[in-house]
N, C-alpha and C positions, 0 to 999 in steps of 0.2 A: 657479498651475499645480498640479494634483493629483499624487499619487504615481502614479496610473495613467498620466498623461502622461509622468512620469519612469519609463519602463519598462525592460525588460531591456536593450534596445539602448542606452539612455542610461547605464545602470550600466556596461555593457561599455565604452562610449566613455570614461567617467570612469577606468576601470581602465587605459586606455592611457597614462595619465599616470604610472603606477607603473612605473618603469624600473629594471631590474637594471644597476647601474653596471659590472659585470664584462663584460656582453655588449652593453650599450647597447640592449637590447631590452625592450619592455614585457611585463608578465605575460600579456597576452592573446596576443601573438605567440609567446611561449615555450610556450604551451599549458598554463599553470598554472591557468587558470580552468576549473573542471570543472562548475560549476553556479551559476546565478543564478536566484533566485526573487523576484518582486515582487508584493505583494498587500496592498491596503488599508493602506498606510503601513508595511508590514513588508518588509524586504529581507534576503535571506540569500545569502551568497556562500561557495562552497566552493572552496578553492585546493589544488592539489597541491604538496606540499613534501617533498623527500627527508628521511629520518630524520637524515642527517649534517648537514643544514642546520637542524635543529630550533632551534638557538640564535638563528636569525634570525626565528623565528616571531612573536614579540611586536613586533619592529621592523616586520615586514611588515604585521602586523595594524593597527598604528597608522597606517602610511602609506596603506594601503587605506582605512581608516576616514576619514581626513582627505580623501583624493581624492574619495570618493563624497559625503561631506557638503558639500564645497565645490561640487561640480557640482550637487547638489540645491539649494543656496542660490542659485546663479546662475540655476537654472531655476525658482526660487520654489516649490519642492516641499518638502513636510513629510515628514520621516522619523520614524516612531514608534519603530521598533526596527531596528537594523542588526546582524545576526549575521555573523561571519566565522569560518569553520571551516576546518580543514586535514585533508587525507587524504594518506596515503603513496601513492607510485606503485604501480600494479598490476604485478605481474610476470607476463608472458605465459607460459603453459604451452606446451610444445612441441606443434606441430600434429600431429594424428593423422588417419588416413584416416577419412572419414565412415562411420558405421554403415550397413550394407546396409539398403535399404528393407524387405526381407523381415522384419527383426527389429523394425521399428517400425510394422508395419501396412502396408496396401496403399499408402498415400500418404506414408509416412514421417512425420517430424515436421512438422506443418503450420505451426508457429511457430518456425522455425529461428533467428530473431533475438531470441528471448526467452530469457534465461539461466535464470531460475528462475520456476516457477509455484507459487504457494501458494494452496490452497483454504481458504476460511473457511466452516465449516459449523456446524450446531446440530441437536440432536435435535428441537427444538420451536421454534415461532415466539415472538416477544416477549421474547427473552433479550438482544437488542442485538447480534445477529450482524452486521447491516449497519453499525451504529455502529463496531464493532471493525474491520470490513473497510475502511471509508472512512478511519478514523484511522490504521490500519496503513499504508495506501497513502500518505497524506499524510506520515506520520511517516518512512517510509523515504525519501521524496523530500526531506524536510528534512535527512536524513543524507547527501544528495549522490547518491542513486541515481536512475536513470531508471525510473519506475514507471508501470504501467498498472493500471487497475481495471476489471474486467469484472463488471458487475452481471448475474449469471446467475440472479437470483431472478425467473424468468420470470413467476410468478403474482403477485408483489407487489414490483415494483422500487422501491427506496428512493433510489437515487442521484440522480434528478432533484431531489428535495427536499433531500437532505443535501449535494449539491454546488451547489445554487442554479442549476439549469439552466432555469428558467422562460423566460428571454428568450434562450436560446441555440438557434439553429437547427441542424438536421442538414445535413451536407454529404457528398457522395460524389465519388469520383474513378473514373470508369468503373464497374466492377462492385464496387469496394471502398468501404466506409464509412470516412469520416475520423473518428477519435476526437475527442472534445471535450477541449480542453486548458485546464485551469483548476486553480487551487490547486497548481500545480507538478506535476500528474500528467496522464496521458491516461486518458480514461474512455469506456466505451461501455455503453449500457443500452437495453433494449427499451422502457423507459418513455418514450423520446423518439421511438420509431418507431411507436407506436400511440396512439390516443385515450386520454388520461389517465383518463377515466371508464369506459373499456371493460373489462368483465370478461373475462379471458383464460381461457376454458374450453377447455383443450387436452388431448387425449389424449397418450400417450407419444410417438408418432412426430412430432407437431407440436412438442412441447417439445424433442425431439431436434434437429429441423430448425432451430428458433429458436436454440438454443445453438450449433449448428455455424456458423450464419451470423454470429452475434455474435462468436464466437471467431476464426474463420478468414477472414471477409470484412471484417475491420477492419484498416486499415493501421496497425498498431502501431508499425512501425519497430523500432529497436533498444531493448530494455528490459533492465534488470537484474532487475526483478521484475514479474510480472503477478499481481495479487491477484484471485482469483475469489470473488465473494460468491454462494454457493450458496443455493438455496431451503432452507427448514427441512425436516427429516425425512430419510428414506432412500428417495429416489425416482429417477426417470428421469434427471434432469440430472446427478447425481453419477455415475451409471453411464456416461452418454455421455462425460462429462469424462474419466473414468479410461481409457476405451477409446481416446479420441482424442488426449489430450495427455500429455506427459511431466511429470507433477506431481511437484514436489520434495517436497511434504509438505502436510499438512492441519492447520489449527488448529480446535479444537472450542471453541465458546463456550457457557458454562453459567452460570446463576444459582445461588445457594447452596442453594436448597431441594430437598428430596428428589425432588419430582415432576419437576423439571428435570434432576436427576442421572440419573434412570431413562432419560429420553429421550436424554441426552447419551451414556450408555453404548452405546445402540443406534447412535448416529452413529459412535462410535469403532469399534465392531465392523464397521460398514459399510465404513469406510475400510480397515480391516485386511483384510477379506474381498476388497476390490477391489485389494489390493496397494499401497495408498497409505500412505506413512509418516505416522504421527500425530506431529506436532511437539510437541504438548502441549495443555493445557487453560487457557483464560482464564476467570476468575471475574468476570463482569460484575455490576453492581449489588450489589457486595459488602457495602457499608454506606453509611449516609447520615450526613454531618456537618452538624449544624444550625448556624445562624448564630452560636450561642453557643459553638461549638467542640465540643459534645458529640456523640459518635458513637453511632449507633443501628444495630444489626444487624437490619434489617427482615426479611431472608430467611434468617437463620442463617449469618452470616459464616463462611467456611472450608469450607463443604460441598463445593464443587467441588474445592478443594485436596485434601480427604480422598479424594474420588472418584479424582482423578488418582493419588494415592499407591497406592490399592488396586489400580488397573489398571496400575501400573508405568509411568506416563506423566509427562513433565516438567510441572511447574506453571509456567505462563508469567507469572502475576501476577494481581493483583486491580485492578479498575477500580471506584471507588466511584460511587454515585449523586451526580451533581453537577448543580445547576440550570443552570449555564452550558453544560455538555455538551449538555443537552437543547435549550437555547435556540439554541446554535450549529448543532446538527443541523437544527432546524426552519427556521432562517434560511439554511441553505446556506453557512455560513462556518466550515469545519473548522479553518482556521489560527488562528482566534480561541481555540481550546482551549489553544494554547501560550502565550497571554498570561496565563493563570493558572498560576503557578509550580508549585503542587502537582499540578494536573491534567496539565500539560505534562511534569513529571518522571515521572508514572505512565505516560503514553503513550510517552515516549522509552524507558523501561525495558522496556516490553512489546515495542517494535520491536527493541531490542537483543537481548532474549532469544530472540525468534523468529529473528532473523538468525543468532544463535549456534547454534540448533538445526538450522537448514538446513545450516550449515557442518559441524556434527558428523555429520549424516546423510550429507552428501556425502563426508566423509573416511572414513566407515564403508562407503561404497559402497552406501547404501540409497536413493539418489535416482534410480536407473535407471528407465526407463519401465516401469510395471507391465504384466504380461500377465494376461489374463482369459479364461477359457473358460466359456461358458454352455452348460449341458446342455439339450437340448430337453425 
């Protein structure tokens, strides 16, 4: 039996054997299991554990590990990696009256079940914006969050390739599109709604309509994060997004060289002009490590970091050129990136810094829905 057969339901069933002696109830019944992900031999489980019970963490980890592996052995399934992480319970904030629709546009917030929306943009194409967006979404899901990815790059959608969607069919429920669920996230892309070889030669109103349909006519359900992969440049889709959605912040992706910095600055100014908080800058393709371990600064390592400093923006981290990252992107297997310790650590650090910047912006009251006035 393959690990695909030993799926989430099988893992959950195995966890029912882990019983709290004090209550005589299993961890599933107690609501401690917050996330289960199973993909190609890798299993990740996130459990909720109160800080005052932290002393029981390692004992619980051992018990869960044993229960899952025993169930997998019985099912003749092979487990390559088994990660068991813990999160503290979330403290619910006091409920408040909903904001009047008049302050949120004519239709209010069209995605009320999405807690945070993060846009990923770039001043120019070819800097790895979609790579960062996909791995940010998958990385946040690995941290235990419910995550969606909206591939809003209308003219050049990359999600079908990067998420391995070749054999996945589209589904609808009434007038709503059902998102693709894979690699621990929900995803939607126009790349699965049109002929893959068709050139999308669309004027502004058509791009506006396509983005609106993808964003608001997808049944996302409840999400902690929705990552939006924007088209490169400073065009119609970013404008539509800022008018339509309460964006928590934007991440700007840039390679180190000067020509990429120039365009990245324009992207930063665009978000600022639209009233969208810029969470920081990511330097992609920062350097290359050869098989012998020697590092090569192909594009001038550190250029994007200097740009971020001069613009007064947080620097979110550097992602090196890595052969495996390219291979996993081309084969549609983003979770494979975490099997490389160095690359996985870089991606985890990036996700953690972005999440921290969202929280800082929220605490400072800078994540309110932006307002925009367009003069005729």
